[in-house]
Biopython code that builds the backbone (N, CA, C, O; Angstrom):
import numpy as np
from Bio.PDB.StructureBuilder import StructureBuilder

atoms = [
    (1, "MET", "N", (-103.205, 14.005, 21.195)),
    (1, "MET", "CA", (-103.563, 13.071, 22.166)),
    (1, "MET", "C", (-102.756, 11.635, 21.734)),
    (1, "MET", "O", (-103.064, 10.553, 22.234)),
    (2, "ILE", "N", (-101.797, 11.781, 20.839)),
    (2, "ILE", "CA", (-100.961, 10.567, 20.587)),
    (2, "ILE", "C", (-100.333, 10.409, 21.685)),
    (2, "ILE", "O", (-99.969, 9.255, 21.909)),
    (3, "VAL", "N", (-100.129, 11.046, 22.306)),
    (3, "VAL", "CA", (-99.210, 10.386, 23.473)),
    (3, "VAL", "C", (-99.923, 9.513, 24.537)),
    (3, "VAL", "O", (-99.315, 8.556, 25.017)),
    (4, "ILE", "N", (-100.866, 9.730, 24.827)),
    (4, "ILE", "CA", (-101.362, 8.402, 25.209)),
    (4, "ILE", "C", (-101.116, 7.012, 25.536)),
    (4, "ILE", "O", (-100.724, 6.408, 26.535)),
    (5, "ILE", "N", (-101.534, 6.657, 24.176)),
    (5, "ILE", "CA", (-101.453, 5.603, 23.760)),
    (5, "ILE", "C", (-99.476, 5.362, 23.719)),
    (5, "ILE", "O", (-99.055, 4.326, 24.234)),
    (6, "PRO", "N", (-98.689, 6.123, 23.247)),
    (6, "PRO", "CA", (-97.469, 5.548, 23.477)),
    (6, "PRO", "C", (-97.142, 5.244, 25.105)),
    (6, "PRO", "O", (-96.369, 4.390, 25.538)),
    (7, "ALA", "N", (-97.660, 5.847, 25.594)),
    (7, "ALA", "CA", (-97.021, 5.917, 27.211)),
    (7, "ALA", "C", (-98.154, 4.398, 27.970)),
    (7, "ALA", "O", (-97.860, 3.726, 28.958)),
    (8, "LEU", "N", (-99.250, 4.274, 27.211)),
    (8, "LEU", "CA", (-99.858, 2.745, 28.072)),
    (8, "LEU", "C", (-98.872, 1.658, 27.400)),
    (8, "LEU", "O", (-98.684, 0.635, 28.058)),
    (9, "ILE", "N", (-98.386, 1.749, 26.464)),
    (9, "ILE", "CA", (-97.768, 0.642, 25.644)),
    (9, "ILE", "C", (-96.480, 0.663, 26.790)),
    (9, "ILE", "O", (-96.143, -0.317, 27.455)),
    (10, "GLY", "N", (-95.869, 1.980, 26.850)),
    (10, "GLY", "CA", (-94.395, 1.841, 27.955)),
    (10, "GLY", "C", (-94.879, 0.895, 29.127)),
    (10, "GLY", "O", (-94.384, -0.181, 29.463)),
    (11, "ILE", "N", (-95.824, 1.469, 29.599)),
    (11, "ILE", "CA", (-95.962, 1.393, 30.945)),
    (11, "ILE", "C", (-96.082, -0.510, 30.893)),
    (11, "ILE", "O", (-95.536, -1.405, 31.539)),
    (12, "LEU", "N", (-97.068, -0.479, 29.795)),
    (12, "LEU", "CA", (-97.314, -1.879, 30.190)),
    (12, "LEU", "C", (-95.923, -3.188, 29.433)),
    (12, "LEU", "O", (-95.909, -4.382, 29.734)),
    (13, "LEU", "N", (-95.076, -2.621, 28.616)),
    (13, "LEU", "CA", (-94.170, -3.307, 28.064)),
    (13, "LEU", "C", (-92.704, -3.030, 29.069)),
    (13, "LEU", "O", (-91.623, -3.609, 28.954)),
    (14, "GLY", "N", (-93.032, -2.108, 29.922)),
    (14, "GLY", "CA", (-91.804, -1.644, 31.068)),
    (14, "GLY", "C", (-92.132, -2.783, 32.260)),
    (14, "GLY", "O", (-91.212, -3.360, 32.838)),
    (15, "ALA", "N", (-93.786, -3.086, 32.614)),
    (15, "ALA", "CA", (-94.074, -3.743, 33.532)),
    (15, "ALA", "C", (-93.699, -5.293, 33.172)),
    (15, "ALA", "O", (-93.095, -5.872, 34.075)),
    (16, "PHE", "N", (-93.899, -5.866, 32.282)),
    (16, "PHE", "CA", (-93.943, -6.951, 31.805)),
    (16, "PHE", "C", (-92.551, -7.550, 31.782)),
    (16, "PHE", "O", (-92.326, -8.666, 32.250)),
    (17, "THR", "N", (-91.452, -6.649, 31.129)),
    (17, "THR", "CA", (-90.148, -6.797, 31.156)),
    (17, "THR", "C", (-89.316, -7.062, 32.127)),
    (17, "THR", "O", (-88.334, -7.797, 32.234)),
    (18, "ALA", "N", (-90.160, -5.967, 33.179)),
    (18, "ALA", "CA", (-89.694, -6.434, 34.632)),
    (18, "ALA", "C", (-90.017, -7.614, 35.418)),
    (18, "ALA", "O", (-89.242, -8.344, 36.035)),
    (19, "LYS", "N", (-91.095, -7.676, 35.318)),
    (19, "LYS", "CA", (-91.619, -9.268, 35.706)),
    (19, "LYS", "C", (-91.116, -10.431, 35.039)),
    (19, "LYS", "O", (-90.687, -11.406, 35.655)),
    (20, "ARG", "N", (-91.167, -10.331, 33.583)),
    (20, "ARG", "CA", (-89.836, -11.495, 33.081)),
    (20, "ARG", "C", (-88.773, -11.802, 33.445)),
    (20, "ARG", "O", (-88.186, -12.865, 33.243)),
    (21, "ARG", "N", (-88.323, -10.605, 34.200)),
    (21, "ARG", "CA", (-86.668, -10.799, 34.973)),
    (21, "ARG", "C", (-86.754, -10.872, 36.418)),
    (21, "ARG", "O", (-85.769, -10.509, 37.062)),
    (22, "GLY", "N", (-87.767, -11.279, 37.012)),
    (22, "GLY", "CA", (-87.820, -11.735, 38.132)),
    (22, "GLY", "C", (-87.981, -10.308, 38.849)),
    (22, "GLY", "O", (-87.354, -10.517, 39.888)),
    (23, "GLY", "N", (-88.385, -9.147, 38.917)),
    (23, "GLY", "CA", (-88.249, -8.321, 39.687)),
    (23, "GLY", "C", (-89.331, -7.833, 40.399)),
    (23, "GLY", "O", (-90.439, -7.699, 39.881)),
    (24, "LYS", "N", (-89.038, -7.503, 41.779)),
    (24, "LYS", "CA", (-90.233, -7.288, 42.954)),
    (24, "LYS", "C", (-91.239, -5.865, 42.335)),
    (24, "LYS", "O", (-91.187, -5.128, 41.350)),
    (25, "THR", "N", (-92.034, -5.990, 43.415)),
    (25, "THR", "CA", (-93.212, -5.024, 42.745)),
    (25, "THR", "C", (-92.458, -3.615, 42.682)),
    (25, "THR", "O", (-93.066, -2.802, 41.985)),
    (26, "ALA", "N", (-91.030, -3.043, 43.365)),
    (26, "ALA", "CA", (-91.022, -1.340, 43.211)),
    (26, "ALA", "C", (-90.041, -1.929, 41.894)),
    (26, "ALA", "O", (-90.014, -0.980, 41.111)),
    (27, "ASP", "N", (-89.477, -2.717, 41.484)),
    (27, "ASP", "CA", (-89.080, -2.795, 39.764)),
    (27, "ASP", "C", (-89.812, -2.529, 38.905)),
    (27, "ASP", "O", (-89.831, -1.534, 38.181)),
    (28, "ILE", "N", (-90.546, -3.518, 38.936)),
    (28, "ILE", "CA", (-91.734, -3.437, 38.147)),
    (28, "ILE", "C", (-92.333, -2.211, 37.968)),
    (28, "ILE", "O", (-92.579, -1.736, 36.859)),
    (29, "LEU", "N", (-92.726, -1.356, 39.673)),
    (29, "LEU", "CA", (-93.087, 0.203, 38.950)),
    (29, "LEU", "C", (-92.324, 0.589, 38.870)),
    (29, "LEU", "O", (-92.662, 1.660, 38.366)),
    (30, "GLN", "N", (-90.691, 0.643, 39.035)),
    (30, "GLN", "CA", (-89.536, 2.010, 38.069)),
    (30, "GLN", "C", (-89.624, 1.279, 36.655)),
    (30, "GLN", "O", (-90.007, 2.094, 35.815)),
    (31, "TYR", "N", (-89.441, 0.253, 36.210)),
    (31, "TYR", "CA", (-89.085, 0.026, 34.292)),
    (31, "TYR", "C", (-90.480, 0.467, 34.157)),
    (31, "TYR", "O", (-90.669, 1.176, 33.169)),
    (32, "ALA", "N", (-91.885, 0.145, 35.167)),
    (32, "ALA", "CA", (-92.922, 0.676, 34.030)),
    (32, "ALA", "C", (-93.247, 2.202, 33.647)),
    (32, "ALA", "O", (-93.858, 2.623, 32.665)),
    (33, "VAL", "N", (-92.419, 3.199, 35.147)),
    (33, "VAL", "CA", (-92.414, 4.308, 34.604)),
    (33, "VAL", "C", (-91.813, 5.072, 33.518)),
    (33, "VAL", "O", (-92.191, 5.976, 32.773)),
    (34, "GLY", "N", (-90.208, 4.055, 33.770)),
    (34, "GLY", "CA", (-89.279, 4.907, 33.050)),
    (34, "GLY", "C", (-89.725, 4.589, 31.416)),
    (34, "GLY", "O", (-89.731, 5.532, 30.625)),
    (35, "TYR", "N", (-90.070, 3.315, 30.995)),
    (35, "TYR", "CA", (-90.762, 3.089, 29.980)),
    (35, "TYR", "C", (-91.761, 4.127, 29.310)),
    (35, "TYR", "O", (-91.805, 4.691, 28.216)),
    (36, "GLY", "N", (-92.621, 4.126, 30.570)),
    (36, "GLY", "CA", (-93.934, 4.944, 30.091)),
    (36, "GLY", "C", (-93.306, 6.322, 29.484)),
    (36, "GLY", "O", (-93.580, 6.678, 28.338)),
    (37, "ILE", "N", (-92.345, 7.156, 30.434)),
    (37, "ILE", "CA", (-91.962, 8.484, 30.304)),
    (37, "ILE", "C", (-91.505, 8.016, 28.992)),
    (37, "ILE", "O", (-92.325, 8.493, 28.207)),
    (38, "ALA", "N", (-90.655, 7.350, 28.338)),
    (38, "ALA", "CA", (-89.782, 7.225, 27.341)),
    (38, "ALA", "C", (-90.655, 6.917, 25.856)),
    (38, "ALA", "O", (-90.235, 7.288, 24.760)),
    (39, "PHE", "N", (-91.895, 6.195, 26.054)),
    (39, "PHE", "CA", (-92.347, 6.379, 25.090)),
    (39, "PHE", "C", (-93.316, 7.535, 24.743)),
    (39, "PHE", "O", (-93.598, 7.919, 23.607)),
    (40, "ALA", "N", (-93.860, 8.110, 26.130)),
    (40, "ALA", "CA", (-94.624, 9.176, 25.938)),
    (40, "ALA", "C", (-93.636, 10.436, 25.478)),
    (40, "ALA", "O", (-94.276, 11.248, 24.809)),
    (41, "LEU", "N", (-92.150, 10.829, 25.677)),
    (41, "LEU", "CA", (-91.496, 11.583, 24.836)),
    (41, "LEU", "C", (-91.981, 11.094, 23.483)),
    (41, "LEU", "O", (-92.706, 11.853, 22.840)),
    (42, "VAL", "N", (-91.659, 9.906, 22.982)),
    (42, "VAL", "CA", (-91.773, 9.512, 21.344)),
    (42, "VAL", "C", (-92.732, 10.463, 20.933)),
    (42, "VAL", "O", (-92.588, 11.416, 20.168)),
    (43, "GLY", "N", (-94.102, 9.930, 21.774)),
    (43, "GLY", "CA", (-95.494, 10.293, 21.728)),
    (43, "GLY", "C", (-95.228, 11.742, 20.944)),
    (43, "GLY", "O", (-95.407, 11.990, 19.751)),
    (44, "VAL", "N", (-94.676, 12.735, 22.147)),
    (44, "VAL", "CA", (-94.784, 13.670, 22.263)),
    (44, "VAL", "C", (-93.792, 14.538, 20.886)),
    (44, "VAL", "O", (-94.034, 15.594, 20.301)),
    (45, "ILE", "N", (-93.139, 13.982, 20.800)),
    (45, "ILE", "CA", (-92.165, 14.129, 19.033)),
    (45, "ILE", "C", (-92.688, 13.946, 18.055)),
    (45, "ILE", "O", (-92.418, 14.582, 17.035)),
    (46, "LEU", "N", (-93.891, 12.693, 18.146)),
    (46, "LEU", "CA", (-94.517, 12.320, 16.874)),
    (46, "LEU", "C", (-95.485, 13.571, 16.766)),
    (46, "LEU", "O", (-95.540, 14.293, 15.771)),
    (47, "THR", "N", (-96.097, 13.705, 17.696)),
    (47, "THR", "CA", (-97.314, 14.568, 17.707)),
    (47, "THR", "C", (-96.608, 15.792, 17.200)),
    (47, "THR", "O", (-96.941, 15.869, 16.018)),
    (48, "ILE", "N", (-95.796, 16.798, 17.488)),
    (48, "ILE", "CA", (-95.319, 17.693, 17.267)),
    (48, "ILE", "C", (-94.740, 17.701, 15.653)),
    (48, "ILE", "O", (-94.802, 18.691, 14.923)),
    (49, "THR", "N", (-94.267, 16.614, 15.332)),
    (49, "THR", "CA", (-93.889, 16.411, 14.151)),
    (49, "THR", "C", (-94.930, 16.071, 13.020)),
    (49, "THR", "O", (-94.516, 16.203, 11.868)),
    (50, "LEU", "N", (-96.223, 15.653, 13.199)),
    (50, "LEU", "CA", (-97.252, 15.596, 12.561)),
    (50, "LEU", "C", (-97.819, 16.626, 12.362)),
    (50, "LEU", "O", (-98.441, 17.024, 11.376)),
    (51, "ASP", "N", (-97.521, 17.261, 13.702)),
    (51, "ASP", "CA", (-98.839, 18.911, 13.679)),
    (51, "ASP", "C", (-98.131, 19.982, 12.572)),
    (51, "ASP", "O", (-98.853, 20.643, 11.825)),
    (52, "LYS", "N", (-96.581, 20.100, 12.529)),
    (52, "LYS", "CA", (-95.867, 20.594, 11.454)),
    (52, "LYS", "C", (-96.177, 20.305, 9.967)),
    (52, "LYS", "O", (-96.415, 20.969, 8.958)),
    (53, "MET", "N", (-96.059, 18.967, 10.315)),
    (53, "MET", "CA", (-96.211, 18.585, 8.563)),
    (53, "MET", "C", (-97.633, 18.843, 7.492)),
    (53, "MET", "O", (-97.646, 19.058, 6.280)),
    (54, "LEU", "N", (-98.970, 18.704, 8.637)),
    (54, "LEU", "CA", (-99.934, 18.721, 8.278)),
    (54, "LEU", "C", (-100.337, 20.291, 8.436)),
    (54, "LEU", "O", (-101.076, 20.787, 7.587)),
    (55, "ALA", "N", (-99.978, 20.871, 9.242)),
    (55, "ALA", "CA", (-100.126, 22.180, 9.019)),
    (55, "ALA", "C", (-99.772, 22.898, 7.925)),
    (55, "ALA", "O", (-98.675, 22.681, 7.410)),
    (56, "GLY", "N", (-101.026, 24.297, 7.162)),
    (56, "GLY", "CA", (-100.650, 24.383, 5.938)),
    (56, "GLY", "C", (-99.426, 25.546, 6.001)),
    (56, "GLY", "O", (-99.127, 25.801, 7.167)),
    (57, "PRO", "N", (-98.803, 26.158, 5.193)),
    (57, "PRO", "CA", (-97.780, 27.110, 5.185)),
    (57, "PRO", "C", (-98.033, 28.268, 6.199)),
    (57, "PRO", "O", (-99.178, 28.719, 6.234)),
    (58, "VAL", "N", (-96.982, 28.858, 7.120)),
    (58, "VAL", "CA", (-97.416, 29.847, 7.504)),
    (58, "VAL", "C", (-96.972, 31.159, 6.799)),
    (58, "VAL", "O", (-95.821, 31.116, 6.363)),
    (59, "TYR", "N", (-97.684, 32.366, 6.592)),
    (59, "TYR", "CA", (-97.063, 33.525, 6.144)),
    (59, "TYR", "C", (-97.256, 34.557, 6.553)),
    (59, "TYR", "O", (-96.656, 35.527, 6.090)),
]
sb = StructureBuilder()
sb.init_structure("model")
sb.init_model(0)
sb.init_chain("A")
sb.init_seg("    ")
for serial, (resi, resn, name, xyz) in enumerate(atoms, 1):
    if name == "N":
        sb.init_residue(resn, " ", resi, " ")
    sb.init_atom(name, np.array(xyz, "f"), 0.0, 1.0, " ", f" {name:<3s}", serial, name[0])
structure = sb.get_structure()
């Protein structure tokens, strides 16, 4: 469930970035989705990495 937090952070960061650059509603939504997907991907990689590191050896 680590994926949800980075995705939400990405959505907020993308929306604020587009708004700060003077974007219209479509621009804000596009940035929010793009950042959300990118941050969620980082969260997935982090989840897999932590799972592999914390799991015991497989025999």
